[in-house]
mmCIF file of the protein (N, C-alpha, C, O) and its ligand, coordinates in Angstrom:
data_MODEL
# 
_entry.id   MODEL 
# 
loop_
_entity.id 
_entity.type 
_entity.pdbx_number_of_molecules 
1 polymer     1 
2 non-polymer 1 
# 
_entity_poly.entity_id                      1 
_entity_poly.type                           'polypeptide(L)' 
_entity_poly.nstd_linkage                   no 
_entity_poly.nstd_monomer                   no 
_entity_poly.pdbx_seq_one_letter_code       MARSGRSPRSLETIKSEDPTKVCSECGSKDIEYSNEEFYCKKCGLVLD 
_entity_poly.pdbx_seq_one_letter_code_can   MARSGRSPRSLETIKSEDPTKVCSECGSKDIEYSNEEFYCKKCGLVLD 
_entity_poly.pdbx_strand_id                 A 
# 
loop_
_entity_poly_seq.entity_id 
_entity_poly_seq.num 
_entity_poly_seq.mon_id 
_entity_poly_seq.hetero 
1 1  MET n 
1 2  ALA n 
1 3  ARG n 
1 4  SER n 
1 5  GLY n 
1 6  ARG n 
1 7  SER n 
1 8  PRO n 
1 9  ARG n 
1 10 SER n 
1 11 LEU n 
1 12 GLU n 
1 13 THR n 
1 14 ILE n 
1 15 LYS n 
1 16 SER n 
1 17 GLU n 
1 18 ASP n 
1 19 PRO n 
1 20 THR n 
1 21 LYS n 
1 22 VAL n 
1 23 CYS n 
1 24 SER n 
1 25 GLU n 
1 26 CYS n 
1 27 GLY n 
1 28 SER n 
1 29 LYS n 
1 30 ASP n 
1 31 ILE n 
1 32 GLU n 
1 33 TYR n 
1 34 SER n 
1 35 ASN n 
1 36 GLU n 
1 37 GLU n 
1 38 PHE n 
1 39 TYR n 
1 40 CYS n 
1 41 LYS n 
1 42 LYS n 
1 43 CYS n 
1 44 GLY n 
1 45 LEU n 
1 46 VAL n 
1 47 LEU n 
1 48 ASP n 
# 
loop_
_struct_asym.id 
_struct_asym.entity_id 
A 1 
B 2 
# 
loop_
_chem_comp.id 
_chem_comp.type 
_chem_comp.mon_nstd_flag 
ALA 'L-peptide linking' y 
ARG 'L-peptide linking' y 
ASN 'L-peptide linking' y 
ASP 'L-peptide linking' y 
CYS 'L-peptide linking' y 
GLU 'L-peptide linking' y 
GLY 'peptide linking'   y 
ILE 'L-peptide linking' y 
LEU 'L-peptide linking' y 
LYS 'L-peptide linking' y 
MET 'L-peptide linking' y 
PHE 'L-peptide linking' y 
PRO 'L-peptide linking' y 
SER 'L-peptide linking' y 
THR 'L-peptide linking' y 
TYR 'L-peptide linking' y 
VAL 'L-peptide linking' y 
ZN  non-polymer         . 
# 
_pdbx_entity_nonpoly.entity_id   2 
_pdbx_entity_nonpoly.name        ? 
_pdbx_entity_nonpoly.comp_id     ZN 
# 
_pdbx_nonpoly_scheme.asym_id         B 
_pdbx_nonpoly_scheme.entity_id       2 
_pdbx_nonpoly_scheme.mon_id          ZN 
_pdbx_nonpoly_scheme.ndb_seq_num     1 
_pdbx_nonpoly_scheme.pdb_seq_num     101 
_pdbx_nonpoly_scheme.auth_seq_num    101 
_pdbx_nonpoly_scheme.pdb_mon_id      ZN 
_pdbx_nonpoly_scheme.auth_mon_id     ZN 
_pdbx_nonpoly_scheme.pdb_strand_id   A 
_pdbx_nonpoly_scheme.pdb_ins_code    . 
# 
loop_
_atom_site.group_PDB 
_atom_site.id 
_atom_site.type_symbol 
_atom_site.label_atom_id 
_atom_site.label_alt_id 
_atom_site.label_comp_id 
_atom_site.label_asym_id 
_atom_site.label_entity_id 
_atom_site.label_seq_id 
_atom_site.pdbx_PDB_ins_code 
_atom_site.Cartn_x 
_atom_site.Cartn_y 
_atom_site.Cartn_z 
_atom_site.occupancy 
_atom_site.B_iso_or_equiv 
_atom_site.pdbx_formal_charge 
_atom_site.auth_seq_id 
_atom_site.auth_comp_id 
_atom_site.auth_asym_id 
_atom_site.auth_atom_id 
_atom_site.pdbx_PDB_model_num 
ATOM   1   N  N  . MET A 1 1  ? 43.638 -30.153 -163.084 1.00 0.00 ? 1   MET A N  1 
ATOM   2   C  CA . MET A 1 1  ? 42.526 -29.571 -163.852 1.00 0.00 ? 1   MET A CA 1 
ATOM   3   C  C  . MET A 1 1  ? 41.880 -30.618 -164.768 1.00 0.00 ? 1   MET A C  1 
ATOM   4   O  O  . MET A 1 1  ? 42.577 -31.338 -165.483 1.00 0.00 ? 1   MET A O  1 
ATOM   5   N  N  . ALA A 1 2  ? 40.615 -30.694 -164.743 1.00 0.00 ? 2   ALA A N  1 
ATOM   6   C  CA . ALA A 1 2  ? 39.920 -31.650 -165.596 1.00 0.00 ? 2   ALA A CA 1 
ATOM   7   C  C  . ALA A 1 2  ? 39.808 -31.106 -167.020 1.00 0.00 ? 2   ALA A C  1 
ATOM   8   O  O  . ALA A 1 2  ? 39.391 -29.971 -167.251 1.00 0.00 ? 2   ALA A O  1 
ATOM   9   N  N  . ARG A 1 3  ? 40.189 -31.945 -167.943 1.00 0.00 ? 3   ARG A N  1 
ATOM   10  C  CA . ARG A 1 3  ? 40.068 -31.524 -169.347 1.00 0.00 ? 3   ARG A CA 1 
ATOM   11  C  C  . ARG A 1 3  ? 39.232 -32.546 -170.092 1.00 0.00 ? 3   ARG A C  1 
ATOM   12  O  O  . ARG A 1 3  ? 39.683 -33.118 -171.085 1.00 0.00 ? 3   ARG A O  1 
ATOM   13  N  N  . SER A 1 4  ? 38.054 -32.770 -169.633 1.00 0.00 ? 4   SER A N  1 
ATOM   14  C  CA . SER A 1 4  ? 37.194 -33.785 -170.233 1.00 0.00 ? 4   SER A CA 1 
ATOM   15  C  C  . SER A 1 4  ? 36.371 -33.214 -171.387 1.00 0.00 ? 4   SER A C  1 
ATOM   16  O  O  . SER A 1 4  ? 35.560 -33.920 -171.987 1.00 0.00 ? 4   SER A O  1 
ATOM   17  N  N  . GLY A 1 5  ? 36.575 -31.977 -171.684 1.00 0.00 ? 5   GLY A N  1 
ATOM   18  C  CA . GLY A 1 5  ? 35.830 -31.369 -172.784 1.00 0.00 ? 5   GLY A CA 1 
ATOM   19  C  C  . GLY A 1 5  ? 34.503 -30.791 -172.339 1.00 0.00 ? 5   GLY A C  1 
ATOM   20  O  O  . GLY A 1 5  ? 33.699 -30.347 -173.159 1.00 0.00 ? 5   GLY A O  1 
ATOM   21  N  N  . ARG A 1 6  ? 34.281 -30.799 -171.051 1.00 0.00 ? 6   ARG A N  1 
ATOM   22  C  CA . ARG A 1 6  ? 33.019 -30.245 -170.554 1.00 0.00 ? 6   ARG A CA 1 
ATOM   23  C  C  . ARG A 1 6  ? 33.297 -28.967 -169.765 1.00 0.00 ? 6   ARG A C  1 
ATOM   24  O  O  . ARG A 1 6  ? 33.059 -28.910 -168.559 1.00 0.00 ? 6   ARG A O  1 
ATOM   25  N  N  . SER A 1 7  ? 33.775 -27.995 -170.421 1.00 0.00 ? 7   SER A N  1 
ATOM   26  C  CA . SER A 1 7  ? 34.059 -26.729 -169.770 1.00 0.00 ? 7   SER A CA 1 
ATOM   27  C  C  . SER A 1 7  ? 32.792 -25.882 -169.757 1.00 0.00 ? 7   SER A C  1 
ATOM   28  O  O  . SER A 1 7  ? 31.889 -26.088 -170.569 1.00 0.00 ? 7   SER A O  1 
ATOM   29  N  N  . PRO A 1 8  ? 32.731 -24.940 -168.843 1.00 0.00 ? 8   PRO A N  1 
ATOM   30  C  CA . PRO A 1 8  ? 31.558 -24.047 -168.797 1.00 0.00 ? 8   PRO A CA 1 
ATOM   31  C  C  . PRO A 1 8  ? 31.359 -23.298 -170.100 1.00 0.00 ? 8   PRO A C  1 
ATOM   32  O  O  . PRO A 1 8  ? 30.267 -22.810 -170.390 1.00 0.00 ? 8   PRO A O  1 
ATOM   33  N  N  . ARG A 1 9  ? 32.420 -23.214 -170.879 1.00 0.00 ? 9   ARG A N  1 
ATOM   34  C  CA . ARG A 1 9  ? 32.306 -22.491 -172.148 1.00 0.00 ? 9   ARG A CA 1 
ATOM   35  C  C  . ARG A 1 9  ? 31.383 -23.201 -173.127 1.00 0.00 ? 9   ARG A C  1 
ATOM   36  O  O  . ARG A 1 9  ? 30.917 -22.607 -174.099 1.00 0.00 ? 9   ARG A O  1 
ATOM   37  N  N  . SER A 1 10 ? 31.121 -24.484 -172.860 1.00 0.00 ? 10  SER A N  1 
ATOM   38  C  CA . SER A 1 10 ? 30.282 -25.235 -173.788 1.00 0.00 ? 10  SER A CA 1 
ATOM   39  C  C  . SER A 1 10 ? 28.884 -24.635 -173.894 1.00 0.00 ? 10  SER A C  1 
ATOM   40  O  O  . SER A 1 10 ? 28.130 -24.942 -174.817 1.00 0.00 ? 10  SER A O  1 
ATOM   41  N  N  . LEU A 1 11 ? 28.557 -23.785 -172.947 1.00 0.00 ? 11  LEU A N  1 
ATOM   42  C  CA . LEU A 1 11 ? 27.257 -23.112 -173.019 1.00 0.00 ? 11  LEU A CA 1 
ATOM   43  C  C  . LEU A 1 11 ? 27.145 -22.305 -174.298 1.00 0.00 ? 11  LEU A C  1 
ATOM   44  O  O  . LEU A 1 11 ? 26.091 -22.243 -174.931 1.00 0.00 ? 11  LEU A O  1 
ATOM   45  N  N  . GLU A 1 12 ? 28.256 -21.689 -174.661 1.00 0.00 ? 12  GLU A N  1 
ATOM   46  C  CA . GLU A 1 12 ? 28.249 -20.895 -175.883 1.00 0.00 ? 12  GLU A CA 1 
ATOM   47  C  C  . GLU A 1 12 ? 28.047 -21.795 -177.094 1.00 0.00 ? 12  GLU A C  1 
ATOM   48  O  O  . GLU A 1 12 ? 27.386 -21.428 -178.065 1.00 0.00 ? 12  GLU A O  1 
ATOM   49  N  N  . THR A 1 13 ? 28.642 -22.996 -177.006 1.00 0.00 ? 13  THR A N  1 
ATOM   50  C  CA . THR A 1 13 ? 28.506 -23.934 -178.109 1.00 0.00 ? 13  THR A CA 1 
ATOM   51  C  C  . THR A 1 13 ? 27.051 -24.373 -178.258 1.00 0.00 ? 13  THR A C  1 
ATOM   52  O  O  . THR A 1 13 ? 26.522 -24.475 -179.365 1.00 0.00 ? 13  THR A O  1 
ATOM   53  N  N  . ILE A 1 14 ? 26.427 -24.627 -177.121 1.00 0.00 ? 14  ILE A N  1 
ATOM   54  C  CA . ILE A 1 14 ? 25.030 -25.044 -177.154 1.00 0.00 ? 14  ILE A CA 1 
ATOM   55  C  C  . ILE A 1 14 ? 24.166 -23.965 -177.801 1.00 0.00 ? 14  ILE A C  1 
ATOM   56  O  O  . ILE A 1 14 ? 23.234 -24.248 -178.553 1.00 0.00 ? 14  ILE A O  1 
ATOM   57  N  N  . LYS A 1 15 ? 24.508 -22.731 -177.483 1.00 0.00 ? 15  LYS A N  1 
ATOM   58  C  CA . LYS A 1 15 ? 23.756 -21.621 -178.055 1.00 0.00 ? 15  LYS A CA 1 
ATOM   59  C  C  . LYS A 1 15 ? 23.819 -21.641 -179.577 1.00 0.00 ? 15  LYS A C  1 
ATOM   60  O  O  . LYS A 1 15 ? 22.812 -21.482 -180.266 1.00 0.00 ? 15  LYS A O  1 
ATOM   61  N  N  . SER A 1 16 ? 25.049 -21.844 -180.085 1.00 0.00 ? 16  SER A N  1 
ATOM   62  C  CA . SER A 1 16 ? 25.204 -21.790 -181.530 1.00 0.00 ? 16  SER A CA 1 
ATOM   63  C  C  . SER A 1 16 ? 24.648 -23.047 -182.193 1.00 0.00 ? 16  SER A C  1 
ATOM   64  O  O  . SER A 1 16 ? 24.338 -23.046 -183.384 1.00 0.00 ? 16  SER A O  1 
ATOM   65  N  N  . GLU A 1 17 ? 24.525 -24.121 -181.407 1.00 0.00 ? 17  GLU A N  1 
ATOM   66  C  CA . GLU A 1 17 ? 23.989 -25.350 -181.990 1.00 0.00 ? 17  GLU A CA 1 
ATOM   67  C  C  . GLU A 1 17 ? 22.463 -25.343 -182.026 1.00 0.00 ? 17  GLU A C  1 
ATOM   68  O  O  . GLU A 1 17 ? 21.833 -26.146 -182.715 1.00 0.00 ? 17  GLU A O  1 
ATOM   69  N  N  . ASP A 1 18 ? 21.893 -24.417 -181.270 1.00 0.00 ? 18  ASP A N  1 
ATOM   70  C  CA . ASP A 1 18 ? 20.433 -24.340 -181.247 1.00 0.00 ? 18  ASP A CA 1 
ATOM   71  C  C  . ASP A 1 18 ? 19.993 -22.927 -181.614 1.00 0.00 ? 18  ASP A C  1 
ATOM   72  O  O  . ASP A 1 18 ? 19.514 -22.173 -180.767 1.00 0.00 ? 18  ASP A O  1 
ATOM   73  N  N  . PRO A 1 19 ? 20.159 -22.590 -182.855 1.00 0.00 ? 19  PRO A N  1 
ATOM   74  C  CA . PRO A 1 19 ? 19.814 -21.237 -183.285 1.00 0.00 ? 19  PRO A CA 1 
ATOM   75  C  C  . PRO A 1 19 ? 18.307 -21.062 -183.365 1.00 0.00 ? 19  PRO A C  1 
ATOM   76  O  O  . PRO A 1 19 ? 17.538 -22.022 -183.312 1.00 0.00 ? 19  PRO A O  1 
ATOM   77  N  N  . THR A 1 20 ? 17.924 -19.831 -183.491 1.00 0.00 ? 20  THR A N  1 
ATOM   78  C  CA . THR A 1 20 ? 16.499 -19.552 -183.638 1.00 0.00 ? 20  THR A CA 1 
ATOM   79  C  C  . THR A 1 20 ? 15.996 -20.177 -184.925 1.00 0.00 ? 20  THR A C  1 
ATOM   80  O  O  . THR A 1 20 ? 16.556 -19.980 -186.004 1.00 0.00 ? 20  THR A O  1 
ATOM   81  N  N  . LYS A 1 21 ? 14.941 -20.923 -184.779 1.00 0.00 ? 21  LYS A N  1 
ATOM   82  C  CA . LYS A 1 21 ? 14.391 -21.579 -185.966 1.00 0.00 ? 21  LYS A CA 1 
ATOM   83  C  C  . LYS A 1 21 ? 13.752 -20.551 -186.892 1.00 0.00 ? 21  LYS A C  1 
ATOM   84  O  O  . LYS A 1 21 ? 13.088 -19.609 -186.460 1.00 0.00 ? 21  LYS A O  1 
ATOM   85  N  N  . VAL A 1 22 ? 13.977 -20.768 -188.152 1.00 0.00 ? 22  VAL A N  1 
ATOM   86  C  CA . VAL A 1 22 ? 13.384 -19.897 -189.148 1.00 0.00 ? 22  VAL A CA 1 
ATOM   87  C  C  . VAL A 1 22 ? 12.630 -20.753 -190.155 1.00 0.00 ? 22  VAL A C  1 
ATOM   88  O  O  . VAL A 1 22 ? 13.135 -21.772 -190.625 1.00 0.00 ? 22  VAL A O  1 
ATOM   89  N  N  . CYS A 1 23 ? 11.452 -20.338 -190.469 1.00 0.00 ? 23  CYS A N  1 
ATOM   90  C  CA . CYS A 1 23 ? 10.647 -21.079 -191.433 1.00 0.00 ? 23  CYS A CA 1 
ATOM   91  C  C  . CYS A 1 23 ? 11.310 -21.032 -192.798 1.00 0.00 ? 23  CYS A C  1 
ATOM   92  O  O  . CYS A 1 23 ? 11.658 -19.960 -193.291 1.00 0.00 ? 23  CYS A O  1 
ATOM   93  N  N  . SER A 1 24 ? 11.484 -22.194 -193.403 1.00 0.00 ? 24  SER A N  1 
ATOM   94  C  CA . SER A 1 24 ? 12.129 -22.253 -194.708 1.00 0.00 ? 24  SER A CA 1 
ATOM   95  C  C  . SER A 1 24 ? 11.156 -21.867 -195.814 1.00 0.00 ? 24  SER A C  1 
ATOM   96  O  O  . SER A 1 24 ? 11.548 -21.672 -196.965 1.00 0.00 ? 24  SER A O  1 
ATOM   97  N  N  . GLU A 1 25 ? 9.894  -21.762 -195.451 1.00 0.00 ? 25  GLU A N  1 
ATOM   98  C  CA . GLU A 1 25 ? 8.885  -21.433 -196.450 1.00 0.00 ? 25  GLU A CA 1 
ATOM   99  C  C  . GLU A 1 25 ? 8.685  -19.924 -196.565 1.00 0.00 ? 25  GLU A C  1 
ATOM   100 O  O  . GLU A 1 25 ? 8.746  -19.359 -197.658 1.00 0.00 ? 25  GLU A O  1 
ATOM   101 N  N  . CYS A 1 26 ? 8.445  -19.281 -195.421 1.00 0.00 ? 26  CYS A N  1 
ATOM   102 C  CA . CYS A 1 26 ? 8.154  -17.848 -195.460 1.00 0.00 ? 26  CYS A CA 1 
ATOM   103 C  C  . CYS A 1 26 ? 9.207  -17.020 -194.742 1.00 0.00 ? 26  CYS A C  1 
ATOM   104 O  O  . CYS A 1 26 ? 9.153  -15.790 -194.763 1.00 0.00 ? 26  CYS A O  1 
ATOM   105 N  N  . GLY A 1 27 ? 10.176 -17.693 -194.099 1.00 0.00 ? 27  GLY A N  1 
ATOM   106 C  CA . GLY A 1 27 ? 11.252 -16.968 -193.441 1.00 0.00 ? 27  GLY A CA 1 
ATOM   107 C  C  . GLY A 1 27 ? 10.867 -16.392 -192.099 1.00 0.00 ? 27  GLY A C  1 
ATOM   108 O  O  . GLY A 1 27 ? 11.638 -15.638 -191.506 1.00 0.00 ? 27  GLY A O  1 
ATOM   109 N  N  . SER A 1 28 ? 9.689  -16.733 -191.610 1.00 0.00 ? 28  SER A N  1 
ATOM   110 C  CA . SER A 1 28 ? 9.231  -16.213 -190.329 1.00 0.00 ? 28  SER A CA 1 
ATOM   111 C  C  . SER A 1 28 ? 9.972  -16.871 -189.178 1.00 0.00 ? 28  SER A C  1 
ATOM   112 O  O  . SER A 1 28 ? 10.296 -18.057 -189.230 1.00 0.00 ? 28  SER A O  1 
ATOM   113 N  N  . LYS A 1 29 ? 10.234 -16.093 -188.145 1.00 0.00 ? 29  LYS A N  1 
ATOM   114 C  CA . LYS A 1 29 ? 10.873 -16.649 -186.955 1.00 0.00 ? 29  LYS A CA 1 
ATOM   115 C  C  . LYS A 1 29 ? 9.830  -16.965 -185.896 1.00 0.00 ? 29  LYS A C  1 
ATOM   116 O  O  . LYS A 1 29 ? 10.158 -17.278 -184.751 1.00 0.00 ? 29  LYS A O  1 
ATOM   117 N  N  . ASP A 1 30 ? 8.604  -16.880 -186.285 1.00 0.00 ? 30  ASP A N  1 
ATOM   118 C  CA . ASP A 1 30 ? 7.510  -17.151 -185.352 1.00 0.00 ? 30  ASP A CA 1 
ATOM   119 C  C  . ASP A 1 30 ? 7.238  -18.646 -185.343 1.00 0.00 ? 30  ASP A C  1 
ATOM   120 O  O  . ASP A 1 30 ? 6.248  -19.121 -185.899 1.00 0.00 ? 30  ASP A O  1 
ATOM   121 N  N  . ILE A 1 31 ? 8.143  -19.375 -184.697 1.00 0.00 ? 31  ILE A N  1 
ATOM   122 C  CA . ILE A 1 31 ? 8.073  -20.836 -184.697 1.00 0.00 ? 31  ILE A CA 1 
ATOM   123 C  C  . ILE A 1 31 ? 7.518  -21.349 -183.378 1.00 0.00 ? 31  ILE A C  1 
ATOM   124 O  O  . ILE A 1 31 ? 7.946  -20.924 -182.305 1.00 0.00 ? 31  ILE A O  1 
ATOM   125 N  N  . GLU A 1 32 ? 6.591  -22.238 -183.463 1.00 0.00 ? 32  GLU A N  1 
ATOM   126 C  CA . GLU A 1 32 ? 5.978  -22.836 -182.280 1.00 0.00 ? 32  GLU A CA 1 
ATOM   127 C  C  . GLU A 1 32 ? 6.405  -24.291 -182.172 1.00 0.00 ? 32  GLU A C  1 
ATOM   128 O  O  . GLU A 1 32 ? 6.557  -24.986 -183.176 1.00 0.00 ? 32  GLU A O  1 
ATOM   129 N  N  . TYR A 1 33 ? 6.597  -24.744 -180.924 1.00 0.00 ? 33  TYR A N  1 
ATOM   130 C  CA . TYR A 1 33 ? 6.987  -26.130 -180.711 1.00 0.00 ? 33  TYR A CA 1 
ATOM   131 C  C  . TYR A 1 33 ? 5.806  -26.888 -180.128 1.00 0.00 ? 33  TYR A C  1 
ATOM   132 O  O  . TYR A 1 33 ? 5.291  -26.532 -179.068 1.00 0.00 ? 33  TYR A O  1 
ATOM   133 N  N  . SER A 1 34 ? 5.385  -27.926 -180.818 1.00 0.00 ? 34  SER A N  1 
ATOM   134 C  CA . SER A 1 34 ? 4.241  -28.694 -180.356 1.00 0.00 ? 34  SER A CA 1 
ATOM   135 C  C  . SER A 1 34 ? 4.340  -30.126 -180.840 1.00 0.00 ? 34  SER A C  1 
ATOM   136 O  O  . SER A 1 34 ? 4.747  -30.376 -181.974 1.00 0.00 ? 34  SER A O  1 
ATOM   137 N  N  . ASN A 1 35 ? 3.976  -31.052 -180.000 1.00 0.00 ? 35  ASN A N  1 
ATOM   138 C  CA . ASN A 1 35 ? 4.027  -32.471 -180.360 1.00 0.00 ? 35  ASN A CA 1 
ATOM   139 C  C  . ASN A 1 35 ? 5.406  -32.883 -180.884 1.00 0.00 ? 35  ASN A C  1 
ATOM   140 O  O  . ASN A 1 35 ? 5.525  -33.620 -181.863 1.00 0.00 ? 35  ASN A O  1 
ATOM   141 N  N  . GLU A 1 36 ? 6.450  -32.380 -180.198 1.00 0.00 ? 36  GLU A N  1 
ATOM   142 C  CA . GLU A 1 36 ? 7.828  -32.707 -180.576 1.00 0.00 ? 36  GLU A CA 1 
ATOM   143 C  C  . GLU A 1 36 ? 8.148  -32.251 -181.985 1.00 0.00 ? 36  GLU A C  1 
ATOM   144 O  O  . GLU A 1 36 ? 9.038  -32.799 -182.637 1.00 0.00 ? 36  GLU A O  1 
ATOM   145 N  N  . GLU A 1 37 ? 7.431  -31.260 -182.450 1.00 0.00 ? 37  GLU A N  1 
ATOM   146 C  CA . GLU A 1 37 ? 7.708  -30.733 -183.785 1.00 0.00 ? 37  GLU A CA 1 
ATOM   147 C  C  . GLU A 1 37 ? 7.671  -29.217 -183.743 1.00 0.00 ? 37  GLU A C  1 
ATOM   148 O  O  . GLU A 1 37 ? 6.928  -28.611 -182.971 1.00 0.00 ? 37  GLU A O  1 
ATOM   149 N  N  . PHE A 1 38 ? 8.485  -28.628 -184.587 1.00 0.00 ? 38  PHE A N  1 
ATOM   150 C  CA . PHE A 1 38 ? 8.450  -27.184 -184.744 1.00 0.00 ? 38  PHE A CA 1 
ATOM   151 C  C  . PHE A 1 38 ? 7.586  -26.861 -185.952 1.00 0.00 ? 38  PHE A C  1 
ATOM   152 O  O  . PHE A 1 38 ? 7.718  -27.474 -187.011 1.00 0.00 ? 38  PHE A O  1 
ATOM   153 N  N  . TYR A 1 39 ? 6.725  -25.916 -185.782 1.00 0.00 ? 39  TYR A N  1 
ATOM   154 C  CA . TYR A 1 39 ? 5.970  -25.495 -186.941 1.00 0.00 ? 39  TYR A CA 1 
ATOM   155 C  C  . TYR A 1 39 ? 5.824  -23.988 -186.968 1.00 0.00 ? 39  TYR A C  1 
ATOM   156 O  O  . TYR A 1 39 ? 5.828  -23.320 -185.934 1.00 0.00 ? 39  TYR A O  1 
ATOM   157 N  N  . CYS A 1 40 ? 5.697  -23.479 -188.158 1.00 0.00 ? 40  CYS A N  1 
ATOM   158 C  CA . CYS A 1 40 ? 5.596  -22.043 -188.360 1.00 0.00 ? 40  CYS A CA 1 
ATOM   159 C  C  . CYS A 1 40 ? 4.181  -21.581 -188.039 1.00 0.00 ? 40  CYS A C  1 
ATOM   160 O  O  . CYS A 1 40 ? 3.196  -22.105 -188.560 1.00 0.00 ? 40  CYS A O  1 
ATOM   161 N  N  . LYS A 1 41 ? 4.113  -20.588 -187.169 1.00 0.00 ? 41  LYS A N  1 
ATOM   162 C  CA . LYS A 1 41 ? 2.795  -20.077 -186.806 1.00 0.00 ? 41  LYS A CA 1 
ATOM   163 C  C  . LYS A 1 41 ? 2.188  -19.233 -187.917 1.00 0.00 ? 41  LYS A C  1 
ATOM   164 O  O  . LYS A 1 41 ? 0.987  -18.967 -187.941 1.00 0.00 ? 41  LYS A O  1 
ATOM   165 N  N  . LYS A 1 42 ? 3.049  -18.824 -188.829 1.00 0.00 ? 42  LYS A N  1 
ATOM   166 C  CA . LYS A 1 42 ? 2.602  -17.932 -189.896 1.00 0.00 ? 42  LYS A CA 1 
ATOM   167 C  C  . LYS A 1 42 ? 1.960  -18.702 -191.043 1.00 0.00 ? 42  LYS A C  1 
ATOM   168 O  O  . LYS A 1 42 ? 0.854  -18.386 -191.481 1.00 0.00 ? 42  LYS A O  1 
ATOM   169 N  N  . CYS A 1 43 ? 2.677  -19.721 -191.523 1.00 0.00 ? 43  CYS A N  1 
ATOM   170 C  CA . CYS A 1 43 ? 2.160  -20.445 -192.686 1.00 0.00 ? 43  CYS A CA 1 
ATOM   171 C  C  . CYS A 1 43 ? 1.843  -21.907 -192.354 1.00 0.00 ? 43  CYS A C  1 
ATOM   172 O  O  . CYS A 1 43 ? 1.248  -22.615 -193.166 1.00 0.00 ? 43  CYS A O  1 
ATOM   173 N  N  . GLY A 1 44 ? 2.242  -22.354 -191.158 1.00 0.00 ? 44  GLY A N  1 
ATOM   174 C  CA . GLY A 1 44 ? 1.880  -23.710 -190.745 1.00 0.00 ? 44  GLY A CA 1 
ATOM   175 C  C  . GLY A 1 44 ? 2.838  -24.788 -191.192 1.00 0.00 ? 44  GLY A C  1 
ATOM   176 O  O  . GLY A 1 44 ? 2.585  -25.973 -190.974 1.00 0.00 ? 44  GLY A O  1 
ATOM   177 N  N  . LEU A 1 45 ? 3.926  -24.398 -191.810 1.00 0.00 ? 45  LEU A N  1 
ATOM   178 C  CA . LEU A 1 45 ? 4.903  -25.385 -192.251 1.00 0.00 ? 45  LEU A CA 1 
ATOM   179 C  C  . LEU A 1 45 ? 5.553  -26.073 -191.067 1.00 0.00 ? 45  LEU A C  1 
ATOM   180 O  O  . LEU A 1 45 ? 5.979  -25.411 -190.120 1.00 0.00 ? 45  LEU A O  1 
ATOM   181 N  N  . VAL A 1 46 ? 5.632  -27.387 -191.110 1.00 0.00 ? 46  VAL A N  1 
ATOM   182 C  CA . VAL A 1 46 ? 6.296  -28.141 -190.053 1.00 0.00 ? 46  VAL A CA 1 
ATOM   183 C  C  . VAL A 1 46 ? 7.772  -28.250 -190.379 1.00 0.00 ? 46  VAL A C  1 
ATOM   184 O  O  . VAL A 1 46 ? 8.158  -28.731 -191.444 1.00 0.00 ? 46  VAL A O  1 
ATOM   185 N  N  . LEU A 1 47 ? 8.589  -27.795 -189.440 1.00 0.00 ? 47  LEU A N  1 
ATOM   186 C  CA . LEU A 1 47 ? 10.034 -27.859 -189.644 1.00 0.00 ? 47  LEU A CA 1 
ATOM   187 C  C  . LEU A 1 47 ? 10.556 -29.163 -189.070 1.00 0.00 ? 47  LEU A C  1 
ATOM   188 O  O  . LEU A 1 47 ? 10.085 -29.640 -188.037 1.00 0.00 ? 47  LEU A O  1 
ATOM   189 N  N  . ASP A 1 48 ? 11.539 -29.731 -189.757 1.00 0.00 ? 48  ASP A N  1 
ATOM   190 C  CA . ASP A 1 48 ? 12.122 -30.980 -189.291 1.00 0.00 ? 48  ASP A CA 1 
ATOM   191 C  C  . ASP A 1 48 ? 13.210 -30.709 -188.296 1.00 0.00 ? 48  ASP A C  1 
ATOM   192 O  O  . ASP A 1 48 ? 13.826 -31.644 -187.784 1.00 0.00 ? 48  ASP A O  1 
HETATM 193 ZN ZN . ZN  B 2 .  ? 6.251  -20.093 -192.500 1.00 0.00 2 101 ZN  A ZN 1 
# 
């Protein structure tokens, strides 16, 4: 059995590592991805 740390379960880890972005300014989850940046569609704040 291979134990290289790449088990199919890592999918769950990826999920938790990439949570839904939330705007730190207005708390909106309406985040758009453009030009390699996330920005809030509600208030326009660019998330890092
Ligand atoms: Zn916002």
